[in-house]
C-alpha positions in Angstrom: 19.0 -16.6 6.4 18.3 -20.3 5.3 18.3 -20.4 1.6 15.3 -22.5 1.6 13.0 -20.0 3.8 11.1 -17.5 1.3 9.3 -14.8 2.7 6.8 -11.9 1.7 5.9 -8.8 3.3 3.2 -6.2 3.6 3.7 -2.8 4.9 1.7 0.0 5.8 2.9 3.9 7.3 2.1 4.1 10.8 3.3 7.0 13.0 6.2 5.3 14.5 7.6 4.2 11.2 5.7 1.5 9.0 4.0 -1.5 10.2 5.5 -4.7 8.7 3.8 -8.3 8.4 6.3 -10.5 7.4 4.7 -14.4 5.9 7.1 -17.3 5.6 5.9 -19.6 2.8 6.0 -23.0 3.3 6.2 -24.6 0.3 3.0 -25.3 -1.8 1.2 -25.3 1.6 -1.8 -22.7 1.9 -0.8 -22.0 5.7 1.3 -19.2 6.3 3.7 -18.3 9.1 4.0 -14.7 10.0 5.1 -11.9 12.4 4.6 -8.2 12.5 7.1 -5.5 13.6 7.5 -1.7 13.1 10.2 -0.4 11.0 11.6 3.3 11.7 12.7 4.0 8.0 11.4 2.8 4.2 15.2 2.2 3.6 15.0 -0.6 6.4 11.8 -1.9 4.5 14.3 -2.4 1.8 16.7 -3.9 3.7 14.9 -6.6 5.6 17.3 -9.2 6.9 14.7 -11.8 5.8 14.8 -10.4 2.0 11.0 -11.2 1.0 10.5 -12.1 -2.6 7.5 -9.5 -2.5 6.7 -6.6 -0.8 3.6 -5.2 -1.2 3.4 -1.6 -0.1 0.1 0.5 0.8 1.7 3.9 -0.4 1.5 5.4 -4.0 4.6 4.2 -6.2 5.2 6.3 -9.0 3.9 10.0 -9.1 2.3 12.0 -11.4 3.9 15.4 -13.1 0.5 16.9 -14.0 -2.4 16.7 -11.7 -5.4 15.9 -13.0 -8.8 14.9 -12.1 -9.4 11.6 -10.5 -5.3 11.4 -10.5 -3.3 8.5 -12.2 -5.4 5.9 -14.5 -4.8 3.0 -11.7 -6.3 5.4 -9.1 -9.5 5.8 -11.1 -9.7 2.2 -11.8 -9.6 1.4 -8.5 -12.2 3.2 -7.3 -14.4 1.9 -10.0 -13.5 -1.2 -9.1 -14.4 -0.5 -5.4 -17.9 1.4 -6.0 -18.9 2.9 -2.6 -15.4 2.0 -1.0 -14.0 3.9 -4.1 -13.4 6.9 -1.5 -10.6 5.3 0.1 -8.1 5.7 -2.7 -7.2 8.9 -2.9 -5.2 10.4 -5.8 -1.4 11.2 -4.6 0.4 14.6 -5.2 2.5 15.6 -8.3 6.2 14.8 -7.5 6.9 18.5 -7.4 5.0 18.6 -4.1 7.5 16.6 -2.5 9.8 19.4 -2.3 7.4 21.4 -0.5 7.9 22.7 3.3 4.5 23.9 4.0 0.9 23.3 2.8 0.2 26.6 1.2 3.4 26.0 -1.3 2.5 22.2 -1.9 -1.2 23.5 -2.9 0.8 26.2 -5.3 3.2 23.4 -7.0 0.1 21.1 -7.3 -2.2 24.0 -8.9 1.0 24.9 -11.1 1.6 21.7 -12.8 -1.1 21.6 -15.1 -4.4 23.8 -16.5 -6.7 21.9 -14.3 -5.2 24.0 -11.3 -6.1 21.0 -8.9 -4.6 21.6 -5.3 -4.6 19.3 -2.9 -6.2 18.3 0.4 -4.3 18.5 4.0 -4.7 14.9 4.8 -2.9 14.4 1.2 -0.1 17.0 2.3 0.0 14.6 6.0 1.4 11.9 3.5 4.5 13.9 2.3 7.1 13.0 4.9 6.2 8.9 4.0 5.8 9.6 0.4 9.1 11.5 0.4 10.8 8.5 1.7 9.7 6.2 -0.6 10.6 8.0 -3.4 14.1 9.3 -2.2 14.6 5.1 -1.9 12.8 3.7 -4.9 14.2 2.7 -8.1 12.9 1.0 -11.5 14.7 -2.0 -10.2 13.4 -2.1 -6.8 9.7 -2.2 -8.3 10.5 -5.9 -9.5 10.1 -6.8 -5.6 8.3 -3.5 -3.9 5.1 -3.4 -5.1 2.0 -0.7 -4.8 -0.8 -2.2 -3.3 -4.2 -1.2 -1.9 -5.7 -3.0 1.0 -9.2 -2.6 0.0 -8.7 -4.0 -3.0 -6.8 -6.5 -1.6 -9.8 -7.0 0.6 -12.5 -7.1 -2.1 -10.7 -10.1 -3.6 -10.3 -12.2 -0.3 -13.9 -11.1 -0.3 -14.8 -12.9 -3.6 -14.4 -9.8 -5.9 -16.8 -7.7 -3.8 -16.0 -4.7 -1.9 -16.3 -4.4 1.7 -19.7 -2.6 2.5 -18.3 -0.7 5.6 -15.5 1.3 6.7 -12.4 0.0 8.2 -12.9 2.9 10.5 -16.2 1.2 12.1 -16.5 -1.7 14.4 -18.3 -3.5 12.0 -16.1 -2.8 9.3 -13.1 -3.8 11.6 -14.7 -6.8 12.2 -15.4 -7.8 8.5 -11.9 -7.5 7.5 -10.9 -9.4 11.0 -13.1 -12.2 9.7 -11.7 -12.2 6.2 -7.6 -12.2 7.3 -8.1 -15.0 10.0 -9.3 -17.3 7.1 -5.8 -17.1 6.1 -4.0 -16.1 8.8 -5.3 -17.5 12.0 -5.9 -15.1 14.9 -4.9 -11.6 13.8 -6.5 -10.4 16.7 -3.8 -11.8 18.9 -1.2 -9.3 16.9 -3.3 -6.2 17.5 -2.0 -6.5 20.6 1.5 -5.8 19.6 1.4 -2.6 18.3 -0.1 0.8 19.5 -3.5 1.3 19.5 -3.3 4.1 16.9 -1.4 1.8 14.7 -4.1 -1.0 14.7 -5.7 0.0 11.6 -2.4 0.0 9.8 -1.8 -3.2 10.7 -4.6 -4.6 9.3 -3.9 -3.0 5.9 -0.5 -4.3 6.6 -1.8 -8.0 6.6 -3.9 -7.3 3.6 -0.6 -5.6 1.8 0.8 -9.1 2.7 -2.0 -11.1 1.3 -1.4 -9.5 -1.9 2.4 -10.3 -1.9 1.8 -13.7 -1.4 -0.7 -14.2 -4.4 2.5 -12.4 -6.4 4.5 -15.1 -5.0 2.3 -17.6 -6.3 1.6 -15.8 -9.6 -2.3 -15.0 -9.2 -2.0 -11.3 -8.4 -3.3 -8.8 -10.9 -2.4 -5.4 -11.8 -4.4 -2.2 -12.8 -3.9 -0.6 -15.3 -3.3 -3.0 -18.2 -1.3 -0.4 -20.2 2.1 0.2 -18.6 2.2 3.9 -17.3 5.6 5.1 -16.3 6.5 8.4 -14.0 9.2 11.0 -15.0 11.8 8.8 -12.9 10.7 5.4 -15.0 8.6 4.2 -11.8 5.5 2.4 -12.7 2.2 4.1 -11.8 -0.3 0.8 -10.7 -1.5 -1.4 -8.6 -1.1 -5.3 -7.7 -4.0 -6.8 -5.7 
């Protein structure tokens, strides 16, 4: 790989693995050349041949050991920032849940972690295989370049600091997000035809994650919470945008 070529990437989980938007940074220009692909494992995200300087991942990195109402500090703060779109921020499970081999066991492990006896939803349990992939691979050193993001925070910043009004699952919401992305990337809609229909929302989120990774490379990204919070493995529990 040409040493003068510099890349960042955005990543979101999808049915077939992980959808990746790879951006080549063109010096000081604001124009970004991009491509997308689906990668079969998170380990192969870490080993991308382009060696992205920053990788924004739409998946929790750093898990609590105790379940508390509202989840991690970054999750609570993100919801406050997003207002009506705050429901898009879920509370990740406690680390013990990663060992569960069924939903009932996951609920029991979550409830046993604290006096609050908080369980987990089936939707959250559905993310456990992806969370397990990430947490089997991640180390504190890798967090220097592989960082947790949340697409709705990215879109809010793209939108002048205002959270979007419509859900990404609606036609109106999809249009809002595509319009914002195309201000930075051109015809993103052309890339949607390269992935399964079921992965198109994931691709749009990966574009937003890549945009935040681009902000990291430019020294413009923000991070919440301000106070450093670490999990039991020394991973930071926070979100970049």
